[in-house]
LOVO-691735 format. One record per residue (C-alpha): y, z, x; residue in one letter. Coordinates in steps of 0.5 Angstrom, whole numbers, plus 500, padded with zeros to 3 digits. Each point is the difference from the previous one (the first is absolute). Layout:
REM residues N
YZXa
...
This chain:
REM residues 41
094157800m
505495497n
498493496a
501496506d
496504505k
494500494l
501492499a
499499508a
494505500a
497497495q
501493503a
497502507r
494504497r
498493496a
500497506e
495505503g
505504504e
497507501s
504506496v
501503507t
504494503a
504499494i
502508499a
502500507k
504493500a
504503493l
501507503g
496504495v
493504500s
494497499r
499505494t
507498497t
497492500l
494502497y
503503494w
505495499a
495494500l
495504496a
506501495d
502493500a
493498498e
């Protein structure tokens, strides 16, 4: 997951969008997204 996708995911998550929907939109797995969001904190 690159920095652009991570930034988009963080913004969408802050707006309350589900991880499942974000992962699908960005073309990554939910697991990858959860790991990336956790590492970014």
